[in-house]
C-alpha angles and dihedrals in degrees: 000000000000097000092054095044091049092049093052091046094050104035113019121105086214090214115131094357105157118169115243118235123248088235091058091049092048089052091051091050089052091051091048094043086228143108111233118220115270091234091058092045089052088058092050096044095046103034112008121202107011117203112197110178095156093066090075093052092049094046090051093043092053095036089230118172100231133107110252123229118222111165136021112216127245115246089253091053094046089062101037097041093046088058094041095050090050090053088049095056108280110134112263123254103056134119112211116215109160142019137215122222094271104054097267117131143224116216150166122237110250089222088061090053101056092104138022116287137162094230141359138202118270121230131193127218111196107210111254098015119106096229142071117219126205109238102174140012091230144015092244093047088050091055091045089063088064092042088057094059 
């Protein structure tokens, strides 16, 4: 998956990146009652938790109007933070997978994850607002916007 490999190469701090086992991902899917997109699972299985602190600097330097990604969540955090954010006001039916530097979250819609698919749209929940906004038609397209910087 070229977009994912390029994102990791260009933006990851590469510290503490440990691939996540397929068994752990399957357990998360069981907890969520969902099937995560293959593209996202590729990132987890091949790289693990990606930390990309330089995206924020580049977005600010270029004055680009996109929400930066900083950390991809652990499988434990995907489940627990998805529930916690919903209890705190985020609309129901979203699976969080990454955060920006301000506590806002990137997510997939649960309804998009009811069956196996290669990719899925990415949504953004800006902390404190009562809505979730679509930011990309797919996970790989979402990463490509950072690769283009």
